[in-house]
C-alpha positions as CSV (number, residue, x, y, z in Angstrom):
1,M,0.0,0.0,0.0
2,K,1.4,3.4,-0.9
3,L,0.6,7.0,-1.5
4,L,0.7,7.8,-5.2
5,S,0.3,11.5,-5.0
6,V,-0.5,14.4,-2.6
7,N,-2.9,16.8,-4.2
8,L,-3.5,20.5,-3.2
9,G,-6.1,23.0,-4.5
10,R,-6.1,26.8,-4.7
11,P,-9.2,28.9,-4.5
12,K,-10.8,29.3,-7.9
13,A,-13.9,31.2,-8.9
14,V,-16.5,28.9,-10.6
15,P,-20.2,29.2,-11.6
16,Y,-21.2,25.9,-10.0
17,T,-20.7,26.3,-6.3
18,D,-23.0,27.6,-3.5
19,Q,-20.1,29.0,-1.6
20,P,-20.9,32.6,-0.8
21,E,-17.9,34.1,-2.6
22,G,-18.3,31.7,-5.5
23,V,-14.9,30.0,-5.0
24,T,-13.9,26.4,-4.5
25,G,-10.7,24.5,-3.9
26,I,-11.9,21.2,-5.4
27,D,-9.4,21.4,-8.4
28,K,-6.6,19.5,-6.6
29,Q,-3.2,19.0,-8.4
30,P,-0.3,16.7,-7.4
31,V,2.6,18.4,-5.8
32,D,6.2,17.5,-5.3
33,G,8.0,17.4,-2.0
34,P,6.7,17.1,1.6
35,V,3.3,18.5,2.8
36,R,2.5,19.1,6.4
37,V,-0.6,17.4,7.7
38,A,-2.3,18.4,11.0
39,A,-5.8,18.7,12.5
40,P,-7.3,21.9,11.1
41,G,-9.9,22.6,13.9
42,P,-13.6,22.1,14.2
43,K,-15.9,22.1,11.1
44,G,-17.0,25.5,10.2
45,I,-13.8,27.0,11.5
46,G,-11.1,24.6,10.3
47,A,-10.5,23.9,6.7
48,S,-8.1,21.4,5.2
49,G,-5.7,19.3,7.1
50,L,-3.0,19.8,4.5
51,A,-0.8,22.9,4.5
52,G,-1.4,24.9,1.3
53,D,-4.7,23.3,0.4
54,A,-7.9,25.3,0.1
55,V,-11.3,24.3,1.5
56,C,-13.5,27.2,0.7
57,E,-17.0,25.9,1.7
58,T,-16.3,25.3,5.4
59,R,-20.0,24.9,6.2
60,H,-20.0,21.5,4.6
61,H,-16.4,20.5,4.1
62,G,-13.2,20.4,6.1
63,G,-12.7,20.4,9.8
64,D,-11.1,17.8,12.1
65,D,-13.4,14.9,11.0
66,Q,-12.9,15.6,7.3
67,A,-9.3,16.9,7.5
68,V,-8.1,14.7,4.6
69,Y,-9.9,13.1,1.7
70,A,-8.5,9.9,0.1
71,M,-9.4,8.2,-3.2
72,A,-8.1,5.0,-4.5
73,R,-6.3,5.0,-7.9
74,E,-8.2,1.7,-8.6
75,D,-11.5,3.5,-8.3
76,L,-10.4,6.3,-10.5
77,D,-9.3,3.7,-13.1
78,E,-12.8,2.1,-13.0
79,W,-14.4,5.5,-13.5
80,E,-12.1,6.1,-16.5
81,G,-13.6,3.1,-18.2
82,V,-17.1,4.1,-17.4
83,L,-16.7,7.8,-18.4
84,G,-14.4,7.2,-21.3
85,R,-12.0,9.9,-20.2
86,T,-8.7,10.3,-18.4
87,L,-8.9,11.1,-14.6
88,P,-5.5,12.2,-13.3
89,N,-4.7,11.9,-9.6
90,G,-6.6,14.6,-7.8
91,S,-9.5,14.6,-10.3
92,F,-12.1,13.8,-7.6
93,G,-10.8,16.6,-5.3
94,E,-8.9,14.1,-3.2
95,N,-5.9,15.1,-1.1
96,L,-4.4,11.6,-1.2
97,T,-4.5,9.3,-4.2
98,T,-3.7,5.8,-2.9
99,E,-2.7,2.4,-4.4
100,G,-3.4,-1.0,-2.9
101,I,-6.1,0.0,-0.4
102,D,-9.8,-1.0,-0.8
103,L,-11.2,2.2,0.5
104,S,-14.8,1.0,0.4
105,G,-13.8,-1.9,2.6
106,A,-11.9,0.3,5.0
107,L,-13.4,0.2,8.5
108,I,-14.5,3.3,10.3
109,G,-11.9,3.9,12.9
110,E,-9.1,2.1,11.2
111,R,-5.8,3.9,11.3
112,W,-3.1,4.3,8.7
113,G,0.5,5.2,9.2
114,I,1.9,7.2,6.3
115,G,5.6,7.8,6.0
116,S,7.5,8.0,9.2
117,E,5.2,10.4,11.2
118,V,1.6,10.8,10.1
119,V,-1.3,8.7,11.5
120,L,-4.8,9.1,10.0
121,E,-8.1,7.6,11.1
122,V,-11.0,6.8,8.7
123,T,-14.3,8.6,9.7
124,S,-16.7,8.4,6.8
125,G,-17.3,8.3,3.0
126,R,-17.6,11.4,0.9
127,I,-21.1,12.7,0.1
128,P,-21.2,14.1,-3.4
129,C,-22.4,17.7,-4.0
130,R,-23.2,20.2,-6.7
131,T,-19.7,21.5,-6.8
132,F,-18.3,18.0,-7.4
133,Q,-20.7,17.6,-10.3
134,G,-19.8,20.9,-11.8
135,H,-16.1,20.3,-11.4
136,L,-16.3,17.0,-13.4
137,G,-18.9,18.3,-15.9
138,E,-20.8,15.0,-15.9
139,K,-24.6,15.1,-16.2
140,G,-26.3,13.4,-13.3
141,W,-23.0,12.9,-11.5
142,V,-24.3,13.1,-7.9
143,K,-26.7,10.3,-8.6
144,R,-24.2,8.1,-10.5
145,F,-21.5,8.5,-7.8
146,T,-24.0,7.7,-5.1
147,Q,-25.3,4.6,-6.8
148,R,-21.9,3.2,-7.3
149,G,-21.2,3.4,-3.6
150,A,-17.4,3.8,-3.7
151,P,-17.0,7.3,-2.2
152,G,-13.4,7.3,-1.0
153,A,-12.7,8.1,2.6
154,Y,-12.5,11.1,4.9
155,L,-9.9,10.9,7.6
156,R,-9.0,12.8,10.8
157,V,-5.4,13.4,11.8
158,V,-4.4,11.4,14.9
159,Q,-0.7,12.2,14.6
160,P,0.6,15.2,12.5
161,G,3.7,15.3,10.4
162,E,4.7,15.3,6.7
163,V,3.7,13.1,3.8
164,R,4.9,13.0,0.2
165,A,4.2,11.0,-2.9
166,G,5.7,7.5,-2.7
167,D,5.3,7.1,1.0
168,A,4.3,3.7,2.3
169,I,0.9,3.3,3.9
170,R,0.7,0.7,6.7
171,M,-2.2,-0.4,8.8
172,V,-1.6,0.5,12.5
173,H,-5.1,-0.3,13.9
174,R,-8.1,-2.2,12.6
175,P,-11.1,-2.0,14.9
176,D,-13.2,-5.0,16.0
177,H,-16.5,-4.2,14.2
178,E,-17.8,-4.5,10.6
179,V,-18.8,-0.9,9.8
180,T,-17.1,-0.2,6.5
181,V,-16.9,3.0,4.6
182,A,-19.3,1.5,2.0
183,L,-21.8,0.5,4.7
184,Q,-21.6,4.0,6.3
185,F,-22.1,5.7,2.9
186,R,-25.2,3.6,2.0
187,A,-26.7,4.1,5.5
188,V,-26.6,7.9,5.2
189,T,-27.6,8.1,1.5
190,T,-29.7,5.4,0.0
191,E,-30.5,2.8,2.8
192,R,-31.3,4.5,6.0
193,T,-32.5,1.3,7.6
194,L,-28.8,0.5,7.9
195,L,-28.2,3.4,10.2
196,P,-28.4,1.4,13.5
197,R,-25.6,-0.8,12.4
198,L,-23.3,2.2,12.4
199,L,-23.5,2.5,16.1
200,A,-21.0,-0.4,16.4
201,A,-18.3,2.1,15.3
202,A,-19.3,4.5,18.1
203,N,-17.2,7.7,18.4
204,A,-14.9,6.8,15.5
205,L,-17.7,7.8,13.2
206,H,-18.0,11.2,11.8
207,P,-20.1,13.0,14.4
208,E,-22.9,13.8,11.9
209,A,-23.2,10.2,10.9
210,L,-23.2,9.1,14.5
211,A,-26.0,11.6,15.3
212,K,-28.1,10.3,12.4
213,A,-27.6,6.7,13.6
214,R,-28.6,7.6,17.1
215,Q,-31.7,9.6,16.0
216,Y,-32.9,6.7,13.8
217,E,-32.4,4.1,16.5
218,T,-34.2,6.3,19.1
219,K,-37.2,6.8,16.8
220,Y,-37.5,3.5,15.0
221,G,-36.1,1.3,17.8
222,A,-38.8,2.6,20.1
223,D,-41.4,1.9,17.4
224,R,-40.1,-1.7,17.0
225,G,-40.4,-2.2,20.8
226,A,-43.9,-0.8,21.0
């Protein structure tokens, strides 16, 4: 398992974002050399976990529980075949393009060591938005991306440090539950009846997903017991 590229974005004015100033940092490009990774702060205040990377719409993106976004090169390759176009590393707005990791099968709360310093923890899958669709220029993209159910993974920073293209990625912790990124994504998008199953991942979950799972269980669990 390794890191193929580290991708950073600069603020760019576009017509397809709801960000108040009309700018987005989704156009990520691979960079050379080391990049500092650290927890950026709470959502709404903190942005990207990577130094030099722009997250412009902090109402919905960035923050400690979405500090880093990873996409597997294998998933990009599959989409190339579907879309009939080249998708360079960073095309999906990911910070890290990986090789040799099944991101859909990654467990919520599993931790990766990258290089000699950084440790990241998987929190959730990426929910597609209008900006993502506009960036790719693919009609019906939000629906297509959701239906495929391979969203890549958001991660929080457990241990800060530097990463660079070519770094090895190693598994340093794999939790004892079965809540994968794919399961979490389906539960919060297309199959809400799966939400109670997310509770097994507890506080490793992105807080918004955990809140949804608890709300669903409180409402429908009570109904089942009536």
